[in-house]
N, C-alpha and C positions, 0 to 999 in steps of 0.2 A: 530664741524661744523666750516666752515670758517667764519671769521668776515666780516663785510661790506667791499666791495671793493676787497676782496680776491678771487682768482680764485680756484674753487674746484680742488682737486688733483685727476685727472684721467689720462689716457694715454696721453703723451705729444707729440706735433708735432711742427715742426719749420715752421714759416711763411717765406715768401720770404725775409723779412727784417732781418731774423735771430732771431727774438724774439721767446721765448718759451712760448706756451700757451697750455691749455687743450682744448678738443673739446667742452667743456661746461663751461660757465661762470655763477657762482652762486653768486649773490649779496644779502646779508642778513643783515638787519638792526640790528637784535638782535637774536641770536640763541635760546634764551630762550623764545622769544615772540611767541604768537600764533595768529598772524594776519591772518585772513581768505583770504586776497587778495594774489593771486599768479599770478605774471606778467610773461608772456611768450613773447619771441621775436625770432621767427624762422629764420628770415633773417636779423640778426643784423650786420653781418660782411661781408666784401668783401675780406677777407684774403684767400690766397692759400698757403699751405705748399710748401716749395721750391722744393721738389722732384717732384711735378706735373708740373713744368716748365710753370706755368701760363696757363696750358691747351692749350698752343699754341696760346693764344689770345694776342692782343696788350694791353698795359697798360691802354689805354683809355677805354676799354670795362669794366674795373672793377670800373669805376666811374659811370656806368649806372645802371639802375634799374634791369638789367638782373643778376647782381652780388649780389645785396643786396637791402633791403628796405631803401632807403635814409631817414635819420632822425629818423628811428624807434628806434635805440638803445638809442639815447639821450632822446627821449620821454619816453621810458620804464624806464630808469634809473632815470629820473626826477620824474616820477610817484612813483617809489619805494622810492625815497628819501623823498618825501612829505607825503607818507602814512605809511612809516615804513614797507612796504611789502617786500617779497622776490621776486627777479627777476631771471629768468633763461633765458640765452641768448645763441645763437649760436656764434661760434667764427671762422667759415669758410664760404666761399662763397656758396650760393645756386647753383652755377655752378658746384661745386663738387658733391653735393647731396642736394636735397630739403627736409628739415626737416619737411615741412608742407605737405608732401605727404605720402600716404600709400605705403607699399613695393610692392604692385601690380599695382601701378599707372605708366602708361607709361611715365609720365613726371618727374619721380623721379630723373633721371639723364638726362639732356637735351643735345641732339646733335645739336639742332638748337633753338636759343632763340631770338625772335624779330629780325629776319634777320641776326643774328650773328651765323655762323657755329662754333661749339666748337670742334676744332681738337682733343683735348685730350679725348673727350667722344665718338668719332665716331667709334673707333675700340675697345671699352671696352669689355673685356672678362668677362664671368660669375665670374671668380675668382677676377678680378679687382672690379667688382660690389660688391661682398660680402665683400671685404676688406674695401671699403668705408662705407658700411652699418655698419660694426663692429667698424670702427674707428670714425665715426661721427654721424650716425643716431641713433644707439642703445644707446650710452652714453647720448645723449641729452634726448631721451625719457625715459631712465632709471632714469635720474635725476628728471624729472617731476614726474614720478611714485613714486619715493622714497619720494619726498617732499609731495606729496598728502598723501601717507601712513603715513608719520610723523605727519601731521596735523590730519588726521582721528584717529590715535592712541591716540592723545591727546584730542579727542572729538571735534575737530574743523573741520567743513565742509568747504573746501576752495571754493572761487569764482575764476574762471580762466578768466583773462583778457589778450588777445593776441593782441600785438601791431604790426600793419603792415602799410605800406604806398603804395600809388598808383600814377601812372604818371598823370600829368595834361591833357595829350592828348594820345589817342590810335588810331592808324591807321588813323590819320587825324581828328578824332572826339574829340571835346573838352569835357572834363568831368567837369560838372558844380559843382559837390558836393565838399564841403569843407572837408567832412568826410562821411564815411559810416559805419553802424553797421551791421555786418553779424551774422546770427544765423541760426539754423536748426530746431530742434524740440522743444527746450526749449527757450521760449522768455523772461524769467525772467530778466536776466542781460542785454539783448539787450534793453528791454523796459526802464530800468534805464538810459542807455546812450542816447537812442533816446529822451526821455523826457527831460533829463538834457541839452543836447546840443541844442535842439530846443527851449529852453527858450531864447536863443540869436537869435533875429530876423535877425541878419546879416548872420547867418549860414544856408547853405543849406545842410541838412543831409540826406543821403540816407538810406533807409531800405532795406538791402540786395542789395545795389548798391555801387560801380560799379560791384561787383561780388555777386554771391549767396553764402551764408554760407552753403548751402546744398551739401557738398562735403564729401561723405562717405569715411572714411579712413584718412582724414586729421588730423592734430594734435589735434584739439578740439573734433573731433569725437571720437578719441581714448581715450582721457583723460577726456572729459566733458560728451558727450552723453553716452558713454559706462559705465560711472561710476555714472551717474545721478547728476553731479555737475553743478551748475549754471555757464554759460560761455558765452563769446561773443568775437568776433573779432572787434577791433577798427581799421578802415582803415582811414588814413589821407592823404590828397593830398600832394605830395612831395614838391611842391613849397612853402608850408606853414611851413614846418618843416626842410627845407634844411639848415637853419642857426641855431646857438646855441640859439639865442633869440626866433626864431620861435618854436623850439622844446620845449624850456622852457615854452613858453606861453601855448602850448597845454598840456604839462604835468600838469601845474597848473589848466587848465580847467578840465581835467579829474580827477585830484585829488580832486577837489571841489565836483564833483559828487559822487565819491567813499566815501569821508568823510561824506557827507550828508546821504548816505545810511547806513553807519555804525552807525550813530547816531539815525536812525529811527528804533525803536525796531520792528515794524511790518514788515517793508521791510527786515530788517536784518534776522528776523526769516524765512521769505519766501525764501530768497536767501540761507539760511543755511540748507535747506532741500535737501536730495537726492531724485530726481525724476527719476526713472528707466524706460527706454524704452526697453521692451523686457526682456531678461534674467537679473536677479538681480546680477548675478555673473560677468557680462561683458563677458560671454562666449557664443558661439553659437554651436549648435549640429553638429556633423559630424557622418557619418555612418562608422561602422566597422563590420568585420565578426567575428562571434563567432566560437569556435572550431567545433560546430555542423554544421556550414555552414549557419546558420541563420544570419540575419542582426540585429544588435543592435545599440543603440545610445551611443556615448561617447561624451565628451566635449573637445574642444581644445581651448586654449587661442586665442582670436581674432587676436592678432599680429602673432601668429604662423600659424593660418589658412591662413592669407594673404601671409605669406612667402611661404607656401606650394602651394597655388594657383599660385603665381608668378613663383615659380620654375617649376611647371607643364607647364605654358605657355612658359617659356624659352626652356624647353626640346622639346615642340611641334615645336617651330620655328627651333631649332637646327636639329631636326629630318627631317623636311621638306627641310632644306638646303642640307642635305646629300642625301635625296631621290630625286635627280633631275630627275630620271626616271619616277616619278609620275607626270603626266601632270595635269594642272589645270582643263582641261575639264573633265577628269575622276573624279577628286575630286568633281566637281560641280554635275556631274551625280549621283554619289554614295552617297555623303554626303550633297549636297546642299550648300557647301561653298568651297572656295579655298584660295590660298595665298593672292590674291588680296582682298578678303573679310576681312582677318585678317588686312591687311594694312588699309583698309577703316575704320574698327573699331578703330584701333590705332589713325588714323587721327581725327575721330569723338571725341574720348576721349580727345585728345589734345584740340580740338576746344571748348569743353564744359568747359575747364579750361582757356579759353582766350588765348590759344597758337596757333599761326599761323603755319600751317604745310601743305605743298602741298602733292598731291597724290604721286608724284614721290619720295619725301622725306620719306613718310610713307612706300612706297614699298621697298625702299632701306633698311630700318630697318628690314623688314621681310625677304627679299631675301638675305640680306647680301652683296649686290652689286647693282649697278644701274639696274633697271628692263630691260632696253634695252640690257644690257650686258648678263643678264641671259637668255633672250629670244634668243639671237643669239647663245648662247652655248647649251641651253638645250631644248628649245621649239620645238616640232615637228609639222609638218603639220597634222591637224586632219584628220582622215580617215572618209569615208562616214558613217561607222558604229558608230564611236564616235559622229559625228554630229547628227545622227538620234537619238541616245540614249540621248544625251544632250537636244535636242529639245523636246523629249517626257517627260522629267522630269524637264525641265527648270522652275524654280520658276517664277510665274507671275510677281513678283515685282522686279526681278533681272535685 
């Protein structure tokens, strides 16, 4: 195992500066130690391998929150240093691929982020997408999975602490929280941080603010919820940790809370239990056909299921782009949805994750070109029969 400060040996990439790094940074205080704390930092870096040509963005964009979580890496490393915990950190910008998203998430690779169009992501092919997943996303999640397995094999049930940061303002609205603790089904570790931070009367600490931790498919859903491990996301306001001294202060604050919990036998025992939600194997059922033609149940790893569902969605969109002869009005009549419905669902999914996306932008993703261009080339005037059939079957809420 690598010693503290050493980067794990995985496939290597070159950054724009020419430095060679791996897609995952693993910092371990002591390879023989069995510390239950596992620190994750999904958005630690704003680096881009040179071959991606900065995704066509100006250098200033990589100093913004769209490229990484400002201050998060310093907080994560400071917390690891103080507690002797292992830290697993990303080494490439979230603009390449967002490691805190599931493979079926429409915001996995952003074409537009907080007003910035990302040219290098706008014409991404399915093959390009798969290469990024294999080069950055999978090594990161494999490293987390392997570290969890290492601890569990040694009889240690890990606690997952994910470090993130958020902007002081969003869309002109001031965010008053100094920090927020995010969680989904398991409140155990979230409660520890909420109680600990709220002892300081100067701090305003949000409970699932400024975001909700209920994001199926995100990093902690995959490695925490699905495996029954105590976990929480710690979100800190970026202006508080944008300097070395600020990050160090917050690392110390969090370390004190963690250290206190490690010393409390009752709390330690509570956090060191696996609480499973649903399948104890972390798998979910899928249907398959038996040789006799009957339907039976099989199991597919959750990550694989997500990949299959995402692949099916991409094939559906690709198919609709080819079948320009199929009109939206006919789809609505026969199936109750059309290309515009897919775009609306895409836009809604982005909005649920705090990402601003217009209807035109969402439609361009589905149509593969601006909607007006597609209309001019492929949309035909509806016939009287088509309009009559549509009105007869038009959903009341459409």
